[in-house]
C-alpha positions in Angstrom: 18.9 -48.2 26.1 20.8 -48.2 22.9 20.8 -45.3 20.4 20.8 -46.4 16.8 22.4 -43.8 14.4 22.2 -44.1 10.6 24.0 -42.2 7.9 26.4 -40.5 10.3 29.1 -38.0 9.1 31.7 -36.1 11.0 29.1 -33.7 12.3 25.6 -35.5 12.4 23.4 -38.4 11.7 20.4 -38.4 9.4 18.4 -40.7 11.7 18.7 -41.4 15.4 16.4 -44.0 17.0 16.0 -44.1 20.7 13.2 -45.7 22.9 10.7 -46.0 20.0 11.2 -42.4 18.8 13.0 -41.5 15.6 14.8 -38.2 15.2 15.6 -37.1 11.7 18.0 -34.4 10.6 16.6 -31.5 8.6 15.9 -32.3 5.0 16.5 -29.8 2.2 15.7 -30.3 -1.5 18.2 -32.0 -3.8 17.1 -29.7 -6.6 17.3 -26.1 -5.4 16.5 -24.6 -8.8 12.7 -24.8 -8.3 10.2 -22.7 -6.5 8.9 -23.3 -3.0 6.3 -25.9 -4.2 8.9 -28.0 -6.1 11.4 -27.7 -3.2 8.7 -28.8 -0.7 7.7 -31.7 -2.8 11.4 -32.7 -3.0 11.9 -32.5 0.8 8.8 -34.6 1.4 10.0 -37.3 -1.0 13.2 -37.5 1.1 11.1 -37.6 4.3 9.0 -40.4 3.0 12.1 -42.4 2.2 13.7 -41.8 5.6 10.5 -42.7 7.4 10.4 -46.0 5.6 14.0 -46.7 6.3 13.6 -46.1 10.0 10.5 -48.2 10.3 7.8 -45.4 10.4 5.4 -43.7 8.1 3.4 -40.4 7.8 0.8 -41.6 10.3 3.5 -41.9 13.0 5.0 -38.4 12.7 4.8 -36.7 16.1 6.3 -33.3 15.4 7.4 -31.3 12.3 9.5 -28.1 12.2 9.4 -26.3 8.9 11.9 -23.5 8.1 11.2 -21.4 5.1 13.3 -18.5 3.6 10.3 -16.1 3.4 6.8 -16.1 4.8 5.8 -15.0 1.3 6.0 -18.8 0.5 3.9 -19.9 3.4 0.7 -20.4 1.4 2.3 -22.2 -1.5 4.3 -24.4 0.9 1.1 -25.3 2.9 -0.6 -26.3 -0.4 1.9 -28.9 -1.0 2.0 -30.0 2.7 -1.7 -30.2 3.0 -1.9 -32.5 0.0 1.0 -34.7 1.3 -0.5 -35.1 4.9 -4.2 -35.0 3.9 -5.2 -38.6 4.6 -2.8 -39.1 7.4 -2.7 -38.4 11.2 -1.7 -34.8 11.8 1.5 -34.1 13.7 2.3 -31.1 15.9 3.9 -28.5 13.6 5.8 -25.3 13.7 6.8 -23.1 10.7 9.2 -20.3 10.9 11.1 -17.9 8.7 14.8 -18.6 8.7 18.1 -17.9 6.9 19.2 -21.0 5.0 22.7 -22.5 4.7 22.7 -21.6 0.9 20.8 -18.8 -0.8 19.0 -21.2 -3.3 17.4 -23.3 -0.4 13.9 -22.2 0.2 12.8 -24.8 2.8 14.1 -27.3 5.3 11.9 -29.9 7.1 12.8 -31.6 10.4 10.6 -34.4 11.9 10.3 -36.6 14.9 8.4 -39.8 14.5 7.4 -42.9 16.4 8.5 -46.4 15.3 5.6 -48.4 14.0 4.8 -51.4 16.2 
């Protein structure tokens, strides 16, 4: 089977599609000046756009890994997440505290989704 890769750079692809499953690279906010709620919203806008581009949507997310700088932000992040996913099928999910590539980044979201048929 063929692997479709989109938005590839010298070290990664933003989207890989294989056998009906879509693997997305981690999404960080474009605007890193905001608090965890603003950064989470920013990441989820990017996730929505990538899902659409890859032929999927929120109802087809299989798994989500969320990395946050500090667990002190867990409740505020969940508030935004819960509103975003409220009316949709719930994916498997993990959330862990992690060091980020830059000090200003408070969150990174990685998803795996199924292609809509």
